[in-house]
C-alpha positions as CSV (number, residue, x, y, z in Angstrom):
1,M,0.0,0.0,0.0
2,E,1.3,3.4,-0.9
3,N,0.0,7.0,-0.6
4,F,0.2,9.0,-3.8
5,V,0.2,12.8,-3.3
6,I,-0.7,15.1,-6.1
7,I,-0.1,18.8,-5.5
8,D,-1.6,21.1,-8.2
9,I,-0.3,24.7,-8.2
10,G,-3.0,26.3,-10.1
11,S,-3.5,30.0,-11.1
12,N,-6.3,30.6,-8.7
13,S,-5.9,27.9,-6.1
14,V,-3.4,25.3,-4.8
15,R,-4.8,21.9,-4.2
16,M,-3.6,18.7,-2.7
17,A,-5.1,15.2,-3.0
18,I,-3.8,12.1,-1.3
19,Y,-4.7,8.7,-2.8
20,E,-4.3,5.3,-1.2
21,I,-3.1,2.8,-3.9
22,D,-3.3,-0.9,-3.3
23,A,-1.1,-3.6,-4.9
24,A,-3.6,-4.1,-7.7
25,G,-3.4,-0.4,-8.7
26,K,-6.9,0.5,-7.3
27,Y,-7.0,3.8,-5.6
28,R,-9.2,5.9,-3.4
29,E,-8.9,9.5,-2.2
30,V,-8.2,9.7,1.5
31,K,-7.5,13.5,1.9
32,R,-8.1,16.7,0.0
33,M,-7.0,20.2,0.8
34,K,-7.3,23.5,-1.0
35,N,-5.9,27.0,-0.6
36,D,-7.1,30.0,-2.7
37,A,-3.6,31.5,-3.0
38,R,-4.5,33.2,-6.3
39,L,-1.0,32.9,-7.8
40,S,-1.9,34.7,-11.0
41,E,-3.1,37.9,-9.2
42,G,-1.4,41.0,-10.6
43,M,0.7,39.2,-13.2
44,G,-0.4,41.8,-15.8
45,S,0.5,41.7,-19.5
46,N,4.2,41.2,-18.5
47,N,3.4,37.9,-16.9
48,I,5.4,38.5,-13.7
49,L,4.5,36.5,-10.6
50,Q,4.0,38.9,-7.7
51,F,6.0,38.4,-4.5
52,S,2.9,38.3,-2.3
53,A,1.2,35.7,-4.5
54,M,4.3,33.5,-4.5
55,K,4.5,33.9,-0.7
56,R,0.9,32.8,-0.3
57,T,1.5,29.8,-2.5
58,I,4.6,28.7,-0.8
59,A,2.9,29.0,2.6
60,A,0.1,26.7,1.3
61,L,2.7,24.2,0.2
62,H,4.2,24.2,3.6
63,R,0.8,23.4,5.1
64,F,0.3,20.6,2.6
65,Q,3.7,19.1,3.4
66,T,3.0,19.1,7.1
67,E,-0.1,17.1,6.3
68,Y,1.2,14.5,3.9
69,E,4.4,13.8,5.9
70,Q,2.1,12.2,8.5
71,F,1.3,9.4,6.0
72,P,3.5,6.3,5.4
73,N,5.1,5.3,2.1
74,V,4.4,8.6,0.3
75,V,5.1,9.4,-3.3
76,V,4.7,13.1,-4.2
77,R,4.0,14.6,-7.6
78,T,3.8,18.3,-7.9
79,I,2.5,20.0,-11.1
80,A,2.0,23.7,-12.0
81,T,-0.2,25.0,-14.7
82,A,-0.9,28.3,-16.5
83,A,0.4,31.0,-14.1
84,V,3.8,29.3,-13.7
85,R,3.9,28.3,-17.3
86,Q,3.4,31.9,-18.5
87,A,5.6,33.6,-15.8
88,Q,8.8,35.3,-16.9
89,N,10.1,34.7,-13.4
90,Q,9.2,31.0,-13.4
91,T,12.7,29.9,-12.7
92,D,13.1,32.0,-9.5
93,F,9.7,30.8,-8.2
94,L,10.5,27.1,-8.8
95,R,14.0,27.6,-7.2
96,S,12.3,29.1,-4.1
97,I,10.0,26.1,-3.8
98,K,12.9,23.7,-4.2
99,D,15.0,25.5,-1.6
100,E,12.3,25.9,1.0
101,L,10.5,22.5,0.6
102,G,12.7,20.2,-1.4
103,I,9.9,19.9,-4.0
104,E,10.5,19.4,-7.7
105,V,7.7,21.0,-9.7
106,R,6.7,19.8,-13.2
107,V,5.3,22.6,-15.2
108,L,2.7,21.3,-17.7
109,S,2.5,22.8,-21.2
110,G,-0.9,23.9,-22.3
111,D,-1.3,20.8,-24.5
112,Q,-0.3,18.5,-21.5
113,E,-2.7,20.2,-19.2
114,A,-5.5,19.8,-21.8
115,Y,-4.7,16.2,-22.4
116,F,-4.5,15.4,-18.6
117,D,-7.9,17.1,-18.3
118,Y,-9.3,14.7,-21.0
119,E,-7.7,11.7,-19.3
120,G,-9.2,12.6,-16.0
121,V,-12.7,13.1,-17.4
122,V,-13.4,10.8,-20.4
123,N,-14.2,7.7,-18.3
124,R,-16.4,9.6,-15.9
125,I,-18.8,11.0,-18.5
126,K,-21.5,9.2,-20.4
127,A,-21.3,11.4,-23.5
128,H,-19.2,10.1,-26.4
129,D,-19.0,13.4,-28.4
130,F,-18.4,16.7,-26.5
131,V,-16.2,19.8,-26.1
132,L,-14.3,19.6,-22.8
133,M,-13.6,23.0,-21.2
134,D,-11.4,23.7,-18.1
135,I,-11.7,27.2,-16.9
136,G,-8.8,28.1,-14.7
137,G,-7.4,31.3,-13.2
138,A,-4.9,32.1,-16.0
139,S,-5.9,29.8,-18.9
140,V,-8.7,27.9,-20.4
141,E,-8.2,24.5,-21.9
142,I,-10.5,23.2,-24.7
143,V,-10.6,19.7,-26.0
144,H,-12.6,18.4,-29.0
145,V,-13.7,14.8,-28.1
146,R,-15.3,12.5,-30.7
147,N,-16.1,8.9,-30.0
148,R,-14.5,9.4,-26.6
149,K,-11.1,10.2,-28.3
150,A,-9.3,13.6,-28.0
151,I,-9.2,14.9,-31.6
152,N,-7.8,18.4,-30.9
153,Y,-6.9,20.5,-27.9
154,V,-5.7,24.0,-27.1
155,S,-4.9,26.2,-24.2
156,L,-5.8,29.9,-24.2
157,P,-4.7,32.7,-21.8
158,T,-8.3,33.8,-21.0
159,G,-8.6,32.4,-17.5
160,A,-10.9,33.9,-14.9
161,V,-8.3,36.0,-13.1
162,K,-6.6,37.2,-16.3
163,T,-9.9,38.2,-18.0
164,T,-11.2,39.8,-14.8
165,E,-8.2,42.0,-14.4
166,R,-7.8,42.9,-18.0
167,F,-11.4,44.0,-18.5
168,C,-12.2,45.3,-15.0
169,L,-14.9,42.8,-14.2
170,Q,-14.4,42.6,-10.4
171,N,-17.2,44.8,-9.1
172,Q,-20.2,46.3,-11.0
173,V,-19.6,45.2,-14.6
174,T,-20.4,47.7,-17.3
175,A,-21.9,46.7,-20.6
176,A,-18.9,48.1,-22.4
177,N,-16.4,46.0,-20.4
178,F,-18.5,42.9,-20.7
179,F,-18.8,43.3,-24.4
180,A,-15.1,44.0,-24.8
181,A,-14.2,40.8,-22.8
182,Q,-16.6,38.8,-24.8
183,Q,-15.3,40.0,-28.1
184,H,-11.7,39.3,-27.1
185,I,-12.5,35.7,-26.2
186,I,-14.5,35.2,-29.4
187,E,-11.5,36.5,-31.3
188,Q,-9.3,33.9,-29.6
189,F,-11.8,31.2,-30.5
190,S,-11.9,32.4,-34.1
191,K,-8.2,31.6,-34.4
192,I,-8.8,27.9,-33.6
193,G,-9.7,26.4,-37.0
194,W,-11.1,23.2,-35.6
195,L,-13.3,24.7,-33.0
196,G,-16.2,25.3,-35.4
197,H,-16.3,21.5,-36.2
198,P,-18.0,20.2,-33.1
199,A,-21.1,22.3,-33.7
200,H,-24.0,21.7,-31.3
201,Y,-21.8,19.5,-29.1
202,P,-22.5,19.6,-25.3
203,I,-19.8,21.3,-23.2
204,V,-18.3,19.2,-20.5
205,L,-17.1,21.8,-17.9
206,I,-14.5,21.4,-15.2
207,G,-12.5,23.8,-13.0
208,G,-13.3,26.3,-10.3
209,A,-15.8,28.3,-12.2
210,A,-17.5,25.1,-13.2
211,R,-17.9,24.0,-9.6
212,T,-19.3,27.4,-8.7
213,L,-21.8,27.5,-11.5
214,A,-23.0,24.0,-10.6
215,R,-23.3,24.8,-6.8
216,I,-25.3,28.0,-7.4
217,N,-27.8,26.2,-9.5
218,R,-28.0,23.1,-7.3
219,R,-28.7,25.3,-4.3
220,Q,-31.5,27.1,-6.2
221,Q,-32.9,23.7,-7.2
222,H,-32.7,22.6,-3.5
223,F,-30.4,19.7,-4.0
224,R,-29.3,18.3,-0.6
225,R,-25.7,17.5,-1.8
226,V,-24.7,20.7,-3.7
227,D,-21.1,19.5,-4.2
228,E,-22.0,16.3,-6.0
229,I,-21.7,17.7,-9.5
230,Q,-20.6,14.7,-11.5
231,N,-22.9,14.4,-14.6
232,Y,-25.1,17.2,-13.4
233,Q,-26.4,19.2,-16.4
234,L,-27.7,22.7,-17.2
235,T,-29.4,24.0,-20.3
236,R,-28.0,27.0,-22.2
237,K,-31.0,29.1,-20.9
238,Q,-30.1,28.2,-17.3
239,V,-26.5,29.2,-17.8
240,E,-27.5,32.5,-19.4
241,R,-30.0,33.1,-16.5
242,T,-27.2,32.6,-14.0
243,M,-24.9,34.9,-15.9
244,Q,-27.6,37.6,-16.0
245,E,-28.0,37.3,-12.2
246,L,-24.3,37.7,-11.7
247,L,-24.1,40.7,-14.0
248,S,-27.0,42.4,-12.2
249,K,-25.1,42.5,-8.9
250,N,-22.0,44.3,-7.6
251,L,-19.3,42.5,-5.8
252,A,-20.8,42.8,-2.3
253,E,-24.2,41.5,-3.6
254,R,-22.5,38.6,-5.5
255,Q,-20.8,37.5,-2.3
256,Q,-24.2,36.9,-0.8
257,I,-25.3,34.4,-3.5
258,N,-25.8,30.9,-2.1
259,G,-23.2,28.5,-3.6
260,L,-20.8,31.3,-4.6
261,E,-17.7,31.4,-2.5
262,S,-17.1,34.9,-1.4
263,D,-13.4,34.8,-2.4
264,R,-14.4,33.8,-5.9
265,A,-17.1,36.4,-6.4
266,D,-14.8,38.9,-8.0
267,V,-13.6,36.5,-10.8
268,I,-16.6,34.4,-11.5
269,I,-17.9,36.6,-14.4
270,G,-14.4,36.6,-15.9
271,G,-14.4,32.8,-15.8
272,L,-18.0,32.1,-17.0
273,I,-17.8,34.5,-19.9
274,N,-15.5,31.9,-21.5
275,L,-18.4,29.4,-21.2
276,T,-21.1,31.6,-22.6
277,A,-18.9,32.7,-25.5
278,V,-18.0,29.1,-26.5
279,M,-21.7,28.0,-26.2
280,D,-22.6,30.9,-28.6
281,F,-19.6,30.0,-30.8
282,I,-20.6,26.4,-31.4
283,D,-24.3,26.8,-30.6
284,S,-24.2,24.3,-27.7
285,K,-27.4,23.7,-25.9
286,R,-26.2,22.1,-22.6
287,V,-23.4,21.9,-20.1
288,I,-22.4,18.6,-18.4
289,F,-20.3,19.0,-15.2
290,S,-17.5,16.7,-14.1
291,D,-15.5,16.6,-10.9
292,G,-12.5,15.0,-12.8
293,G,-9.6,16.8,-14.3
294,V,-5.9,17.2,-14.4
295,R,-5.2,15.5,-11.1
296,E,-7.0,12.4,-12.2
297,G,-5.0,12.5,-15.4
298,V,-1.7,12.6,-13.5
299,I,-2.7,9.6,-11.3
300,N,-3.6,7.6,-14.4
301,E,-0.2,8.4,-15.9
302,Y,1.5,7.3,-12.7
303,L,-0.4,4.0,-12.6
304,E,0.5,3.3,-16.2
305,Q,4.2,3.8,-15.4
306,R,4.2,2.1,-12.0
307,P,6.0,-1.2,-11.9
308,Q,3.6,-4.1,-11.5
309,A,3.6,-5.9,-8.2
């Protein structure tokens, strides 16, 4: 029996999951932790990680390390995604992590992140043909899946924090800023030649913005377990209705919405505008939620490479 630790240094949050793996390769999650360190905050167009954001992230890693060191027979894999991938001062940040914690960080390319998302989701979803979308803090990954196979994938720098900061979507959102953000994202989509091919496909949505959108609607529908989002679905009209509700409120009012974490209320519109734009772009009629993603892709890779007992 071994304990496999995955640490995911994301652009908006840092997450840790600990999986217990038996000799046959079967695994179950035994611990999960999250810290909203918001690493991508203030990166700006120069893509410079800010000292305060790096400090918050390293502090979260220290807390995680204290936790997983209590487990026996531990294997640790640490990945970083868009914020670190895009950062000009990436080397300095990774060196600080290595010096302070002894942790080696694997920085995923955009294609790797998208493919791990696909690996972590495809066997958890009933649909065979869909567009997978992972809305993160600094990037959005999109995968065209046909007959359960990844046909094309791409990573775009239009994540929730990036879009929010660029178009001033934190508080009361003006029509001009919302339109400018939407047009910018659609322009990015227009550069992806294959994205028009999966017309009318459902969107399989993962990431922090996805969980928030699902929780808001599940609370409104009086579900008892609002966090159980796997295979939960919303129509395009329901998504648009939620977006209109968010746009009608300022930051303080959004923080009072049931299901919306108060520390995500400032970036939720910047995240979900990617979803509404892609639904318009391919004329998608529904969203299917999954709680899988890049971490599940990483553990699948580890199990494939793991020596057989």
